[in-house]
C-alpha positions, -999 to 999 in steps of 0.1 A, spaced: -70 241 126 -46 221 104 -12 238 105 14 235 78 42 213 91 79 214 86 89 185 108 106 167 80 120 198 63 156 189 67 153 151 68 182 135 50 157 110 36 142 128 7 109 109 6 99 122 41 106 158 31 89 155 -3 58 137 12 54 165 37 57 192 10 30 175 -11 7 172 19 12 209 27 7 219 -9 -27 201 -10 -39 221 21 -26 254 7 -44 248 -26 -77 238 -8 -74 270 13 -75 291 -18 -38 297 -24 -33 276 -55 -6 299 -71 16 295 -40 10 258 -39 20 255 -75 52 275 -69 61 250 -41 54 220 -64 76 236 -90 106 231 -66 102 194 -72 106 198 -109 139 217 -109 169 199 -125 190 206 -94 184 217 -58 174 205 -24 138 196 -35 145 179 -69 122 149 -73 141 119 -87 128 102 -118 112 72 -101 92 65 -69 56 66 -56 59 103 -51 62 108 -89 27 93 -92 14 116 -64 28 147 -81 14 136 -115 -21 134 -99 -18 167 -80 0 191 -103 -27 195 -130 -54 202 -105 -33 228 -87 -23 244 -120 -59 245 -131 -69 263 -98 -40 287 -102 -50 296 -138 -15 286 -151 -1 259 -173 10 225 -160 46 214 -163 55 178 -175 59 152 -147 61 115 -150 39 103 -179 20 136 -178 29 159 -207 32 197 -202 0 216 -209 -6 253 -214 -38 268 -201 -60 259 -231 -50 223 -233 -53 221 -195 -88 233 -197 -96 207 -224 -81 180 -202 -101 192 -172 -133 190 -193 -126 154 -202 -117 145 -167 -148 162 -153 -171 141 -175 -154 109 -166 -154 118 -129 -191 127 -128 -199 95 -146 -180 75 -120 -196 93 -91 -230 85 -105 -223 49 -112 -237 25 -86 -213 -2 -76 -239 -28 -65 -274 -40 -71 -302 -28 -49 -323 -51 -28 -346 -24 -16 -352 14 -23 -324 35 -9 -333 52 24 -367 36 28 -364 37 66 -352 73 68 -369 101 87 -358 132 106 -358 112 138 -338 84 121 -310 108 111 -308 125 145 -307 92 164 -282 75 141 -255 74 168 -278 56 192 -277 26 168 -240 20 175 -234 -15 188 -219 -22 222 -181 -21 225 -179 -59 226 -199 -64 194 -181 -79 165 -196 -53 141 -205 -23 163 -210 0 132 -233 -23 113 -263 1 113 -241 30 104 -227 10 75 -262 3 62 -270 40 64 -239 49 44 -247 23 17 -281 40 13 -267 75 15 -241 67 -12 -269 56 -36 -291 86 -28 -262 110 -36 -252 91 -67 -288 95 -80 -286 132 -73 -253 136 -91 -268 118 -121 -298 141 -121 -279 173 -115 -252 168 -141 -270 144 -165 -244 117 -158 -267 87 -159 -249 54 -158 -277 36 -176 -267 14 -206 -294 28 -229 -286 19 -265 -258 -5 -255 -283 -30 -241 -284 -62 -263 -316 -75 -277 -332 -108 -268 -320 -123 -300 -284 -112 -291 -286 -130 -258 -300 -162 -274 -272 -161 -300 -247 -161 -271 -262 -194 -260 -283 -183 -230 -314 -204 -223 -345 -188 -237 -363 -190 -204 -337 -169 -187 -334 -142 -214 -363 -121 -203 -350 -118 -167 -315 -110 -178 -327 -84 -203 -347 -67 -176 -316 -67 -153 -294 -51 -181 -320 -25 -189 -322 -14 -153 -285 -13 -148 -274 22 -136 -308 31 -123 -311 39 -86 -344 35 -68 -347 61 -40 -374 59 -14 -397 90 -10 -384 97 25 -348 97 13 -358 118 -17 -371 144 6 -340 145 28 -317 174 21 -281 167 11 -268 187 40 -289 167 65 -274 135 51 -238 148 55 -246 162 90 -259 129 102 -228 111 91 -205 137 106 -223 136 139 -220 98 141 -182 100 133 -176 127 159 -196 109 186 -181 75 181 -146 83 169 -151 58 141 -127 63 111 -152 51 85 -141 37 52 -145 43 15 -182 49 17 -176 78 42 -151 93 17 -176 90 -11 -204 106 9 -182 136 19 -171 141 -17 -206 138 -32 -222 160 -6 -197 188 -11 -200 186 -48 -238 186 -49 -240 216 -25 -214 235 -45 -234 228 -77 -265 242 -61 -247 274 -52 -250 267 -15 -215 279 -7 -220 281 30 -234 246 33 -207 232 11 -181 249 33 -197 233 64 -194 199 49 -158 204 37 -148 218 71 -163 187 89 -144 164 64 -111 182 69 -116 179 107 -123 142 104 -95 133 80 -75 162 66 -52 143 42 -81 124 26 -103 155 25 -76 176 8 -70 149 -18 -108 144 -24 -115 181 -28 -87 186 -52 -98 156 -73 -131 175 -78 -112 207 -91 -118 195 -127 -156 202 -122 -161 240 -128 -184 247 -98 -159 229 -75 -130 248 -89 -147 281 -84 -155 274 -48 -120 263 -41 -105 295 -57 -128 316 -36 -109 307 -5 -140 297 16 -120 269 32 -91 290 44 -105 291 80 -114 254 80 -79 245 69 -63 270 92 -39 283 64 -40 320 57 -17 341 35 8 347 64 10 309 71 16 303 34 44 329 33 61 315 64 59 280 49 74 291 16 103 309 34 110 277 53 111 256 21 140 279 9 161 269 39 164 232 31 200 224 22 208 202 -8 218 168 6 252 155 -5 249 119 -14 274 97 4 300 83 -20 291 49 -31 314 22 -17 328 0 -44 314 -35 -43 338 -62 -32 349 -80 -63 342 -118 -60 367 -143 -72 345 -152 -101 337 -127 -128 299 -118 -129 301 -118 -167 319 -152 -171 315 -171 -203 293 -201 -207 324 -223 -211 339 -210 -178 306 -214 -161 300 -250 -172 336 -259 -163 329 -247 -127 299 -270 -125 318 -302 -135 315 -329 -108 283 -314 -93 246 -323 -100 243 -288 -115 262 -298 -146 233 -318 -160 210 -287 -160 202 -266 -191 216 -232 -181 204 -199 -196 225 -167 -194 202 -139 -183 212 -102 -189 210 -81 -157 196 -46 -162 216 -15 -155 208 21 -150 180 35 -172 174 2 -188 209 -1 -203 227 -34 -201 249 -37 -170 272 -62 -186 264 -86 -157 247 -120 -163 228 -143 -140 226 -181 -147 192 -198 -145 179 -234 -150 146 -250 -145 148 -277 -119 124 -305 -107 103 -292 -78 112 -321 -54 149 -316 -61 150 -278 -57 164 -276 -22 191 -303 -29 202 -285 -60 202 -252 -42 226 -267 -16 249 -277 -44 249 -242 -57 254 -228 -22 285 -249 -18 300 -232 -49 298 -198 -31 323 -212 -6 345 -222 -35 346 -187 -49 317 -187 -74 306 -152 -62 270 -162 -72 243 -165 -46 216 -191 -56 179 -185 -51 150 -208 -60 120 -191 -75 89 -198 -95 72 -184 -125 36 -174 -121 27 -170 -158 13 -205 -161 29 -208 -196 35 -244 -207 68 -237 -225 99 -224 -207 107 -188 -217 139 -178 -235 167 -159 -218 155 -123 -226 119 -131 -216 130 -148 -184 153 -119 -175 124 -95 -181 102 -115 -158 126 -121 -130 144 -87 -130 115 -64 -139 122 -29 -126 86 -16 -126 79 -25 -89 112 -8 -79 101 23 -97 70 26 -75 90 26 -43 112 53 -27 123 83 -47 155 76 -67 169 80 -102 187 47 -105 166 15 -100 193 -10 -112 202 -39 -89 237 -25 -83 223 9 -72 201 -7 -45 231 -28 -33 252 3 -30 227 24 -11 218 -5 12 253 -3 27 246 30 43 214 20 60 210 5 94 184 -21 103 171 -2 133 164 28 111 144 5 88 124 -11 116 116 24 130 101 34 97 81 2 94 68 6 129 54 41 120 32 26 93 23 -6 111 -14 -12 116 -23 -24 150 -57 -33 165 -71 -9 190 -67 -18 227 -101 -34 233 -100 -55 201 -65 -67 208 -75 -77 243 -104 -97 229 -80 -114 205 -57 -124 233 -85 -137 254 -97 -158 225 -62 -172 219 -60 -183 256 -94 -199 254 -84 -218 222 -53 -231 240 -74 -243 269 -63 -216 292 -94 -201 308 -112 -196 341 -90 -191 372 -59 -195 351 -67 -161 335 -75 -143 368 -45 -121 365 -51 -110 329 -64 -75 336 -39 -67 363 -10 -79 341 -22 -57 312 -24 -27 336 11 -34 348 24 -36 312 11 0 307 2 -6 271 35 -24 262 21 -51 239 54 -69 235 58 -71 273 23 -85 276 29 -111 249 58 -123 271 34 -125 301 9 -145 280 37 -169 269 47 -175 305 10 -181 314 6 -207 286 39 -224 296 28 -227 332 -5 -242 320 12 -267 297 -1 -250 266 32 -239 250 35 -256 216 62 -244 192 43 -260 162 15 -234 167 39 -208 154 52 -225 123 37 -222 89 31 -248 63 58 -250 36 49 -236 2 51 -260 -27 54 -244 -62 43 -261 -94 75 -251 -112 109 -242 -99 139 -223 -113 174 -221 -97 188 -186 -103 224 -178 -96 229 -140 -91 260 -120 -96 265 -113 -58 278 -135 -30 254 -122 -4 219 -137 1 202 -105 11 212 -88 -21 189 -111 -40 162 -85 -31 179 -60 -54 173 -83 -84 140 -101 -76 113 -79 -62 95 -91 -31 60 -78 -25 69 -70 12 90 -42 -1 58 -23 -10 58 -13 26 92 4 26 124 10 6 140 -19 -11 175 -11 1 162 -9 36 149 -44 34 183 -55 21 199 -39 51 174 -57 74 181 -91 58 218 -84 61 215 -81 99 195 -113 101 223 -130 81 250 -115 103 233 -123 136 215 -155 129 231 -169 98 198 -166 80 203 -172 43 176 -166 17 172 -197 -3 137 -195 -19 120 -163 -32 85 -167 -46 75 -131 -51 53 -128 -20 71 -155 1 107 -158 13 122 -189 29 155 -189 49 178 -216 61 191 -204 95 224 -216 110 222 -198 143 185 -195 153 177 -178 186 181 -202 215 159 -184 241 124 -170 241 133 -134 248 156 -130 218 131 -149 197 103 -126 207 123 -95 196 131 -112 163 94 -122 159 85 -85 162 110 -77 134 94 -104 112 60 -90 120 70 -54 111 87 -66 79 58 -89 67 26 -86 87 8 -112 66 32 -139 79 13 -139 112 -20 -123 102 -30 -146 75 -27 -179 94 -37 -162 127 -5 -168 145 2 -147 176 35 -129 181 45 -151 211 36 -183 192 57 -172 162 86 -165 186 82 -199 203 84 -215 169 117 -196 161 136 -209 191 162 -234 179 144 -238 145 165 -238 114 140 -224 88 121 -191 86 92 -182 64 80 -146 56 49 -139 36 34 -105 25 8 -103 -2 -18 -78 -15 
C-alpha cells in the first residue's frame, strides 16, 4: 500500500509542498482517478492561492511533463504550463499520437552492439535460480550476473516492442552506399565491414531460448531477484519494468500487466508512477490506466482521493516575509567609468582594460546595476584580486571574484556577451520555485535563511554508502595508511560502540591514525586549479557569499541558491572565509580564522561534504583527512561537478 501523504502540506517552503502534491497526483492518476489528479494539478496553475506555482524552478519542468499525460487520461484539455502551450482534447490527442510514435521508437532502439544473441543461456531453471547467482557480500560487484541478465532482457523486450508495434530501429533506406563511404575518405578495404555494420544497426539477435520465454516470466525473474536481495537496480531495471508492462497491456493480458505494475510500484513507487504515466500516450496503456486496475496496488481508492483533496484545501497561503532593504554601500553600484577609473588610481588595477557589464534584473529587465570586469594574466590573478579586495575596505562596495571563461574563444567577448555568459539566469530558473531570479532577489531571500536549515535539507538528499561498503572503505583507508593488523583490533568494537554514528567513527579512526603516526594533513588537501584564462569581476555587493547570486555554481544544483548564500555567509562570519575564485564547478576561499582543533574541523568538513560531495569523492579523500587538512589552513577548495 502506498498512501497519499500530507507531511509537507503546510510547509512554509513551497517546493516541499508542491513536490509532495505532484508525487501524490501521479499515484492518483495511476490508480485510475485522473480527473481528480488533474483538478489537484490545476491548483498549481491558479494566478493566486496557496498552491500557485511560481514561474521558474525545477517543478515547472515536472508539471510540464506530467500535466498533458494526466489530462489525456482524464479526457480533458491541457492548460498551458512552462513552454507547453494549452491544448484542447483534439490537439492533445494529436500530440499524444506523435509522442507515442517517438516513445515506441525509442523503446525499440538498442543502445549498444551485441556480442552474442540475447538470452542464449536462458532456460526455466536459469530464471528461477537467478537469485542464487548473487555474489557474496564482500564481492566488489555482487550483482554482476543479474546485470548481465538485465542487459539480455532489455534487448529481448526491445525486439518484441519493435515487432508488436512495427517500431523497428533499422536504418533501411538511410544506409549509405559503398561509393558514399569511399567518397568520405574511408579506406576501400574497410568499407565492406562498415557497410555491414550499418545495415545491421537496429537489429536485435534473440536466442531461441529467450524467444520462447514469456514476457511475464522475464519480469517475474527480475522482481524475484530484487525482492530477495534488496537490490535497487538501475536504469535497466526501470526499462524492463516499463517494457514488460507495455507489452502485456498490448497483448490484452490485463491481469499479467497489473501484476508487473504492482511489483514495480512495490519496488519503487515514485519511479513506477512516472514510468507508467509516460506510457499514457500509447492507447493500450492509457486504456489500462483508465480502467483502474492498479487502484489496489497503489492503495488509493475514491475515499482516499477525496480525503486528500479536502486536505489540499486547508493549506493557507503563505505570506512572504517583507524584503529587508540592502545596505547601501558607500560606492554607487552604477558609478560611471570616470568615477571607477578614478578610484583605481595608484593601484595595479588601473592598468587593466575594464568592461562595464549590465547586471540582469527581474524578468530579464535591466537592473541599472553594473559590474566591472577585466581579463588578467593567470599568474597575477591572486595578487590583482588582493588589490581589489583592499578597495572593499576603502568603501568600493564591490566584492572581487576571479573566474574563467570555458568557451575556448580566442577573442575576448564584448560587454553584453560577457555579461550574458557570467550572469546567465537559466541555471537559476531550474532550481527552487520562485518568480524572480535576479541576483538582488536571491540576495534578499538569503537573509531569511539559516545555515542549519540548509544543511538539514542537504543531508536529506545526501547519498551515503551502505554500512558494509563503508566499512570496507574505512578498512582500505587504514591499510593504505599503513595501519593494519593488531593496530586495527578494536575496529569492530569501536564501530559497534558508535552505534552507526559515522561522524563519531571518523573521529575514532583519526585518533587511531594519529596514535600510529599516520596522521598527515596533506592527505586532505587538494591540488590547486590553474585556469587557462582569468577574469577579475567586481560585483555590486560588498559580501563575498553574494557572488553566488550573480555567478552560478554547479553545487547549487543540489539545493536552493539562496540557501547556499546563507551557508557561505556563516562560513564568512565564523571563519573569515572569503570567496576569491569561482570557476563554475569550483570555489576557492581565503580563510582568516580557520578551525584550530580537529573536533571543530571535523564538523566543518561535514558541512563541506554536504555542500559539495565531489570535493572529497573525486580525489578519494576521507572526511577525517579533509578535516585534518582544514586545521590551521588558510585556503579552502570546494568542487561539485556533473
